[in-house]
ChimeraX commands (.cxc) that place a marker at each C-alpha (Angstrom):
marker #1 position 125.34,-63.15,-14.04 radius 0.5
marker #1 position 124.14,-65.48,-11.34 radius 0.5
marker #1 position 124.02,-69.25,-11.10 radius 0.5
marker #1 position 120.82,-70.90,-9.93 radius 0.5
marker #1 position 119.81,-74.53,-9.61 radius 0.5
marker #1 position 116.83,-75.29,-11.82 radius 0.5
marker #1 position 114.87,-76.65,-8.84 radius 0.5
marker #1 position 115.32,-73.26,-7.13 radius 0.5
marker #1 position 113.61,-71.28,-9.89 radius 0.5
marker #1 position 110.64,-69.54,-8.25 radius 0.5
marker #1 position 107.19,-71.04,-8.81 radius 0.5
marker #1 position 105.91,-67.94,-10.63 radius 0.5
marker #1 position 108.54,-68.50,-13.36 radius 0.5
marker #1 position 107.86,-72.19,-13.88 radius 0.5
marker #1 position 104.89,-71.45,-16.14 radius 0.5
marker #1 position 107.19,-70.10,-18.84 radius 0.5
marker #1 position 108.72,-71.06,-22.14 radius 0.5
marker #1 position 112.23,-70.77,-20.70 radius 0.5
marker #1 position 111.52,-73.16,-17.82 radius 0.5
marker #1 position 109.72,-75.70,-20.00 radius 0.5
marker #1 position 112.81,-75.96,-22.21 radius 0.5
marker #1 position 115.05,-76.93,-19.28 radius 0.5
marker #1 position 115.75,-80.61,-18.83 radius 0.5
marker #1 position 117.57,-81.80,-15.71 radius 0.5
marker #1 position 116.31,-80.16,-12.52 radius 0.5
marker #1 position 119.65,-80.89,-10.83 radius 0.5
marker #1 position 121.50,-78.69,-13.35 radius 0.5
marker #1 position 122.46,-75.08,-12.81 radius 0.5
marker #1 position 121.75,-72.24,-15.22 radius 0.5
marker #1 position 123.18,-68.74,-15.46 radius 0.5
marker #1 position 120.93,-65.73,-15.85 radius 0.5
marker #1 position 121.53,-61.99,-15.56 radius 0.5
marker #1 position 121.09,-60.81,-11.94 radius 0.5
marker #1 position 118.80,-58.01,-13.07 radius 0.5
marker #1 position 116.42,-60.59,-14.55 radius 0.5
marker #1 position 115.79,-62.54,-11.38 radius 0.5
marker #1 position 113.55,-61.97,-8.39 radius 0.5
marker #1 position 112.89,-64.61,-5.71 radius 0.5
marker #1 position 109.21,-63.71,-5.45 radius 0.5
marker #1 position 106.60,-62.03,-7.60 radius 0.5
marker #1 position 105.68,-59.13,-5.30 radius 0.5
marker #1 position 105.06,-55.82,-7.05 radius 0.5
marker #1 position 104.80,-52.92,-4.64 radius 0.5
marker #1 position 106.23,-50.09,-6.74 radius 0.5
marker #1 position 106.62,-48.94,-10.33 radius 0.5
marker #1 position 110.26,-50.08,-10.21 radius 0.5
marker #1 position 109.07,-53.57,-9.17 radius 0.5
marker #1 position 106.56,-53.51,-12.04 radius 0.5
marker #1 position 109.22,-52.64,-14.63 radius 0.5
marker #1 position 111.56,-55.30,-13.26 radius 0.5
marker #1 position 108.83,-57.95,-13.30 radius 0.5
marker #1 position 107.90,-57.07,-16.89 radius 0.5
marker #1 position 111.55,-57.52,-17.92 radius 0.5
marker #1 position 111.80,-60.81,-16.03 radius 0.5
marker #1 position 108.50,-62.00,-17.56 radius 0.5
marker #1 position 109.76,-61.14,-21.05 radius 0.5
marker #1 position 113.09,-62.91,-20.46 radius 0.5
marker #1 position 111.45,-66.11,-19.20 radius 0.5
marker #1 position 108.56,-65.96,-21.66 radius 0.5
marker #1 position 105.91,-66.38,-18.98 radius 0.5
marker #1 position 102.56,-67.58,-20.26 radius 0.5
marker #1 position 100.55,-65.47,-17.80 radius 0.5
marker #1 position 101.51,-62.53,-15.62 radius 0.5
marker #1 position 101.59,-63.04,-11.85 radius 0.5
marker #1 position 98.65,-61.92,-9.72 radius 0.5
marker #1 position 100.80,-59.32,-8.01 radius 0.5
marker #1 position 101.90,-57.78,-11.33 radius 0.5
marker #1 position 98.32,-57.86,-12.62 radius 0.5
marker #1 position 96.98,-56.18,-9.48 radius 0.5
marker #1 position 99.62,-53.45,-9.68 radius 0.5
marker #1 position 98.73,-52.87,-13.34 radius 0.5
marker #1 position 95.01,-52.59,-12.60 radius 0.5
marker #1 position 95.64,-50.06,-9.84 radius 0.5
marker #1 position 98.24,-48.02,-11.76 radius 0.5
marker #1 position 97.40,-48.40,-15.45 radius 0.5
marker #1 position 97.44,-44.66,-16.20 radius 0.5
marker #1 position 100.99,-44.26,-14.88 radius 0.5
marker #1 position 102.09,-47.37,-16.79 radius 0.5
marker #1 position 100.59,-46.16,-20.08 radius 0.5
marker #1 position 102.16,-42.72,-19.65 radius 0.5
marker #1 position 105.59,-44.25,-19.06 radius 0.5
marker #1 position 105.50,-46.78,-21.90 radius 0.5
marker #1 position 103.63,-44.79,-24.58 radius 0.5
marker #1 position 106.89,-43.30,-25.88 radius 0.5
marker #1 position 108.24,-46.82,-26.56 radius 0.5
marker #1 position 105.26,-48.43,-28.27 radius 0.5
marker #1 position 107.39,-49.46,-31.27 radius 0.5
marker #1 position 109.44,-51.80,-29.05 radius 0.5
marker #1 position 108.39,-55.46,-29.51 radius 0.5
marker #1 position 108.67,-56.03,-25.75 radius 0.5
marker #1 position 106.34,-53.13,-24.99 radius 0.5
marker #1 position 103.88,-54.25,-27.67 radius 0.5
marker #1 position 103.84,-57.78,-26.21 radius 0.5
marker #1 position 103.38,-56.38,-22.70 radius 0.5
marker #1 position 100.35,-54.35,-23.75 radius 0.5
marker #1 position 98.90,-57.28,-25.67 radius 0.5
marker #1 position 99.27,-59.48,-22.58 radius 0.5
marker #1 position 97.85,-56.82,-20.29 radius 0.5
marker #1 position 94.93,-56.10,-22.62 radius 0.5
marker #1 position 93.86,-59.74,-22.38 radius 0.5
marker #1 position 93.40,-59.53,-18.61 radius 0.5
marker #1 position 89.94,-60.18,-17.31 radius 0.5
marker #1 position 89.18,-57.40,-14.85 radius 0.5
marker link #1:1,2 radius 0.2
marker link #1:2,3 radius 0.2
marker link #1:3,4 radius 0.2
marker link #1:4,5 radius 0.2
marker link #1:5,6 radius 0.2
marker link #1:6,7 radius 0.2
marker link #1:7,8 radius 0.2
marker link #1:8,9 radius 0.2
marker link #1:9,10 radius 0.2
marker link #1:10,11 radius 0.2
marker link #1:11,12 radius 0.2
marker link #1:12,13 radius 0.2
marker link #1:13,14 radius 0.2
marker link #1:14,15 radius 0.2
marker link #1:15,16 radius 0.2
marker link #1:16,17 radius 0.2
marker link #1:17,18 radius 0.2
marker link #1:18,19 radius 0.2
marker link #1:19,20 radius 0.2
marker link #1:20,21 radius 0.2
marker link #1:21,22 radius 0.2
marker link #1:22,23 radius 0.2
marker link #1:23,24 radius 0.2
marker link #1:24,25 radius 0.2
marker link #1:25,26 radius 0.2
marker link #1:26,27 radius 0.2
marker link #1:27,28 radius 0.2
marker link #1:28,29 radius 0.2
marker link #1:29,30 radius 0.2
marker link #1:30,31 radius 0.2
marker link #1:31,32 radius 0.2
marker link #1:32,33 radius 0.2
marker link #1:33,34 radius 0.2
marker link #1:34,35 radius 0.2
marker link #1:35,36 radius 0.2
marker link #1:36,37 radius 0.2
marker link #1:37,38 radius 0.2
marker link #1:38,39 radius 0.2
marker link #1:39,40 radius 0.2
marker link #1:40,41 radius 0.2
marker link #1:41,42 radius 0.2
marker link #1:42,43 radius 0.2
marker link #1:43,44 radius 0.2
marker link #1:44,45 radius 0.2
marker link #1:45,46 radius 0.2
marker link #1:46,47 radius 0.2
marker link #1:47,48 radius 0.2
marker link #1:48,49 radius 0.2
marker link #1:49,50 radius 0.2
marker link #1:50,51 radius 0.2
marker link #1:51,52 radius 0.2
marker link #1:52,53 radius 0.2
marker link #1:53,54 radius 0.2
marker link #1:54,55 radius 0.2
marker link #1:55,56 radius 0.2
marker link #1:56,57 radius 0.2
marker link #1:57,58 radius 0.2
marker link #1:58,59 radius 0.2
marker link #1:59,60 radius 0.2
marker link #1:60,61 radius 0.2
marker link #1:61,62 radius 0.2
marker link #1:62,63 radius 0.2
marker link #1:63,64 radius 0.2
marker link #1:64,65 radius 0.2
marker link #1:65,66 radius 0.2
marker link #1:66,67 radius 0.2
marker link #1:67,68 radius 0.2
marker link #1:68,69 radius 0.2
marker link #1:69,70 radius 0.2
marker link #1:70,71 radius 0.2
marker link #1:71,72 radius 0.2
marker link #1:72,73 radius 0.2
marker link #1:73,74 radius 0.2
marker link #1:74,75 radius 0.2
marker link #1:75,76 radius 0.2
marker link #1:76,77 radius 0.2
marker link #1:77,78 radius 0.2
marker link #1:78,79 radius 0.2
marker link #1:79,80 radius 0.2
marker link #1:80,81 radius 0.2
marker link #1:81,82 radius 0.2
marker link #1:82,83 radius 0.2
marker link #1:83,84 radius 0.2
marker link #1:84,85 radius 0.2
marker link #1:85,86 radius 0.2
marker link #1:86,87 radius 0.2
marker link #1:87,88 radius 0.2
marker link #1:88,89 radius 0.2
marker link #1:89,90 radius 0.2
marker link #1:90,91 radius 0.2
marker link #1:91,92 radius 0.2
marker link #1:92,93 radius 0.2
marker link #1:93,94 radius 0.2
marker link #1:94,95 radius 0.2
marker link #1:95,96 radius 0.2
marker link #1:96,97 radius 0.2
marker link #1:97,98 radius 0.2
marker link #1:98,99 radius 0.2
marker link #1:99,100 radius 0.2
marker link #1:100,101 radius 0.2
marker link #1:101,102 radius 0.2
marker link #1:102,103 radius 0.2
view
């Protein structure tokens, strides 16, 4: 776990259900280290998977531009990886969110 001051939550995570439910910006919260990234860059498939998990945890309302761009350029690889887990609610929600992208 890691402690982070609410005001230090990255901008890309502020448009999320989790963030909107926080009250005092001077407070600290604890979140799992694996579910935090200072920026929204997605340069590899590992970055993509991490950002999907972070997005699910925070309940982001829209995916970041970097994640969206990676998806557009690598959708075949992403579908091949996730097709075996389509019964997972997280994977279903990811595909629903990605299918709503305007390309």
